[in-house]
FIROZA-387350 format. One record per residue (C-alpha): x, y, z. Coordinates in steps of 0.05 Angstrom, whole numbers, plus 32768, in hexadecimal, padded with zeros to 4 digits. Layout:
REM FIROZA-387350
XYZ/...
//
This chain:
REM FIROZA-387350
97038A888C93/96C88A5C8CA3/96DB8A1F8CC2/96A889E18CC0/969889C98D06/96B189868D15/968689488D10/966289398D4D/967688F78D6E/963E88CB8D81/963B88A88DC7/962188668DA7/9646883D8D73/961E880E8D40/963D87CA8D2A/961A879F8CF6/9634875A8CE4/961687238CB5/960586DE8CD6/961A86A98CAA/963986638CB1/968086598CB3/96AB86398C7C/96DF86058C77/972486228C7B/974F860B8C48/979B86158C55/97CB86218C14/980985F48C1D/984C86118C0A/988085DB8C02/98C785D08BEA/98FA85998BE5/992D858D8C1E/996B85A58BF8/994B85E88BEA/996086248C17/992386208C49/992E85D58C52/98FA85B38C78/98DC85F88C93/98A085FD8C69/988B85B58C74/989185BA8CC1/986785FB8CC0/983185D68C97/983685968CCD/982E85CA8D03/97F485F28CE3/97B385DD8D0D/978B85E98CCF/97A985B08CA7/979485648CA8/97CD853B8CC8/97EF85128C95/97D185368C5C/97EC857C8C62/97F985878C17/97B485728C02/979085B68C15/976085928C40/974785BD8C79/972D85A88CBD/971E85EC8CDA/96E1861A8CD6/96E986678CC4/96BD86A38CD0/96AA86C68C92/96DD86FF8C86/96AC87258C5A/966387328C4D/966086F78C18/962B86E38BE3/95DF86E58BF4/95B386BF8BC2/956B86C58BB6/954286998BE3/957686988C1A/956C86B68C60/959286F68C6D/95A686F98CB7/95C687328CDB/95E187468D1F/95D6878D8D33/95FB87A88D70/95F487F18D8F/962B87FC8DC4/963288368DF5/9675884D8DEF/967088888E1A/967388948E64/962E88AD8E6D/95E6888A8E6D/95BF88938E28/957488958E29/953C88828DFB/9563885A8DCC/954288448D87/956088128D56/954288068D14/955687DB8CD8/953387E28C95/954587B88C56/953E87E58C18/953687BF8BD7/952387DA8B8D/94DD87D18BA0/94CD87D68BE4/94E787E98C2E/94E187B88C64/94E887C18CAB/951187878CCD/951787A18D13/94FE876D8D46/94E687A58D76/94D287EE8D66/94CB88008DAF/9504882B8DC9/953388198E02/953088448E43/957B884A8E50/95BC882E8E3D/95F888328E72/963E88378E5E/965F87FA8E3D/961B87DB8E33/95FC87C78DF2/95BB87B98DCB/95B8877C8DA6/958A87668D6B/9589872D8D3D/956287358CFB/954E87048CC7/952F870C8C80/952386DE8C47/953E86FB8C0A/950B86FC8BD0/952587308BA0/956487328B76/958D876E8B73/95AA87A68BA3/959687A48BE9/95A587D98C1C/959F87CD8C68/958F880B8C88/959F88118CD4/958888508CFA/9598885F8D48/957788978D6A/958188A88DB4/958288DD8DEA/95BE88FA8E10/95C1890C8E5A/95BA89538E43/957989458E20/9594894C8DDD/957589228DA8/95A788F98D78/959E88D18D3E/95CE88AC8D0A/95C888778CD9/95F388458CAC/95E688248C6B/95FE87DF8C5B/95F787CE8C10/95F687848BF2/95E7875E8BB6/95B787268BB2/95C986F68B7A/95A286C18B54/95B2867A8B6A/958D86508B38/957786548AEE/953286368AE6/951B86248A9E/94D686018A92/94BB85DD8A55/947685C18A4C/946285858A1C/941A85758A0F/9401852D8A10/93C6852B89DF/938784FF89EF/934284F989E6/9323854189EB/92E085218A07/930885078A43/932B852B8A7D/937185088A74/9391853B8A48/93D885398A6B/940C85728A74/945585608A7E/948185948A9E/94CF85918A9B/94F185BC8ACB/953D85CE8ABD/956285E38AFB/95AD85FB8AF4/95D7860F8B31/95F486508B19/9619865B8B5E/9665864A8B6B/965586158B9F/963085D28B9D/95E885CE8BB8/95C585988BD9/958085928BB6/955085868BED/9510858E8BCD/94F6859D8B86/94AA85958B81/947085B48B57/943485D38B79/93FB85CD8B4A/93C685FA8B3E/938085E88B53/937085CF8B0A/93A485998B0A/93C0855A8B34/940885518B2A/9434850F8B27/948185148B32/94A984E98B00/94E784ED8B23/94F184AC8B41/94F684638B33/94EA84258B5A/952183F78B63/951D83BA8B8B/94DB83D18BAE/94FB84148BBF/94EF84588BA3/952E84788B8A/953984BD8B6A/954F84BC8B21/958D84E78B34/95A684AE8B5F/95BE84B28BA7/95E084F28BA0/95B285308BA0/95EC85628B98/95ED858F8B60/963085AC8B4F/963B85F38B35/962086008AF0/960385BB8AEE/95BA85B48AD5/9587857F8AEE/954285738ACF/950485628AF2/94C285488AD0/947C854E8AE8/943885348ACB/93FE855E8AD7/93B4854B8AC6/937785788AC4/934785668B00/9306854C8AEC/92DC85848B05/930185BA8ADB/9304858F8A9A/92BC857D8A9E/92A785C78AAC/92D085E08A70/92C985A78A46/931385B28A38/934785DC8A57/935786158A26/938386528A1F/93B286668A52/93B1863E8A92/93D686428AD2/93FD85FF8AE1/941D86118B25/946086208B43/949F86048B52/94B985FA8B99/950385F48BA2/952C85EB8BE0/957685E58BE6/95AE85E68C16/95F886038C0E/963585FD8C2C/963185ED8C77/95E185E28C75/95CD862A8C5F/9583861F8C45/956486448C0B/951F86418BEB/9502865A8BAB/94BA865B8B91/94B1866C8B49/947B86958B2F/943986718B14/944D864C8AD9/941B865A8A9F/941486268A60/93F186358A1E/93C085FE8A14/93C585DF89CE/939385FC899B/936F85C9896C/934585FA8943/92FA85EA8938/9305859F8928/933B85718944/935085328921/937B84FC8949/939084B6893A/9375847C8965/939784438941/93CE843F890D/9400840688FC/944A84158904/946183EA88C9/943783DD8889/944783B48849/945483DB8801/941583DC87D9/93EC83B9880C/93AD83DF882D/93B383EE8879/9380840B88A8/9380844688D7/934A84618906/934084AD890C/931984D3893F/92FC8513892B/92E585438967/92BB8581895D/92E285B6898A/92B385EE8977/926F86078999/924785FA895C/922F85BE8934/925385A888FA/923D858288BB/927D856288A2/929285458860/92D2851C8859/93008523881A/933F84F68813/9375851287E8/93AA84E387CF/93F984F187D2/943384D987AB/944084A287DB/93FD84998804/93BD848487E0/937684888802/934A844E87F5/92FC845E87FA/92CB849187E7/92E284D787ED/92AF850D87F9/927F84E68825/924F85048858/926684FA88A3/9225851988BA/9218854D88F4/924D854E892C/92368577896E/9268859B8996/9296857989C1/92808539899D/92AB85038978/92A684CD8943/92DB849A892B/92EC848888E6/930B844788CB/93338458888D/935C8432885C/939E84458837/93D28429880A/9417843E87FF/9440843987BE/9480845387DB/94AE8430880C/94CD8453884B/94B1847E8884/947484A1885D/944784D8887B/93FA84CF887B/93DC850F8858/939F85298832/93628527885E/933585628858/92F8856E8882/92C385A28869/928C85BF8894/925185C78868/922F85FA8897/9267862F8890/928B86118851/92CA86118876/92FD85D98864/932F85BE8897/936F85A2887D/93988567889F/93E085578887/9417853288A8/93E8851288D3/941884D688E2/944E84B188C7/9450846588B5/948D8438889D/947F8415885C/94A983D6884D/94AC83A38814/9476836C8818/94B1833E8811/94D083578856/94B883338892/94AA836288CA/94B38342890D/9483835E8947/
//
């Protein structure tokens, strides 16, 4: 009968502990009335408990710090710190001790050892200590691999390793929205507004130390998250910058294209890189975390070959009385156009003037302004539609409906400005 040989005992012992801040200890009160069997026993025990607040023993208020009893949660962007100790449990001197610590993720393997040099010898009851730090940048399973190799007095080379697995969780949910502020295409003032929604998806409150937008080289950024009160700049969130669990906060930024990029390209088109968000927070007793989003990209609005925008329009007009608007037509293509303007009446809005008139040639990136007259036969909020532009060179027609809305009131109603 074959018997497996016993597992060889190592001369060295390896201990790995995570370094983290302590937490507040909260005592769970157990009370009873004096007429009950225990009498005043439970109340006296609470008064004698050093972890309770004097005079408020039953309010679950702690005044003691306790060391973590387990590995705890690790969130993306936080710094993972660990204490590694190798102790000589034997009664003989061990030589050529080498301790290595690697962190295995789903995509890479990182060496976290402070030194890769071997220790010449380790006497009995002595130890080798090391502290490793790593800023966590990936979500998911992480495995800390600690390996120890050494040589015994008899010259035998020994080797063993231990594995410590932990999960990295997502602390924040970040959502972004872009809003385009349309302006003159011939200028460089087209603005982009970025709204960032940040939600705390952990189980503890966060102190939001910093939320900023680092723009790309194409844009300048202005933060719109503060107001002036009595000559002092105050954030729109008030004096408290804490974000409770599952709460969401919105941040707003305005980006303007830099002059050199807008002039070089005429207008920023297609997919452009806006920048990235930099978020810094603190949790519990000052544990710091930091996240940077990937580069945010925005699809610039497409206007086609010809863009029609309104330069002036009244808010309110009188029923069956002519009113005036000013339109701006811009050639967004790379070719010269010969444009003809046609005006098509609708059931409520009627154009006044000659339809089918020649507007002449319009060079690329050039604009022209038109003063047009309309009349409404129906009260209420009416939509201005029915403009047609035809390029006689390519025989191509561009239709513009729902250009704007105007409020039509009875001429007997006096509208106060």
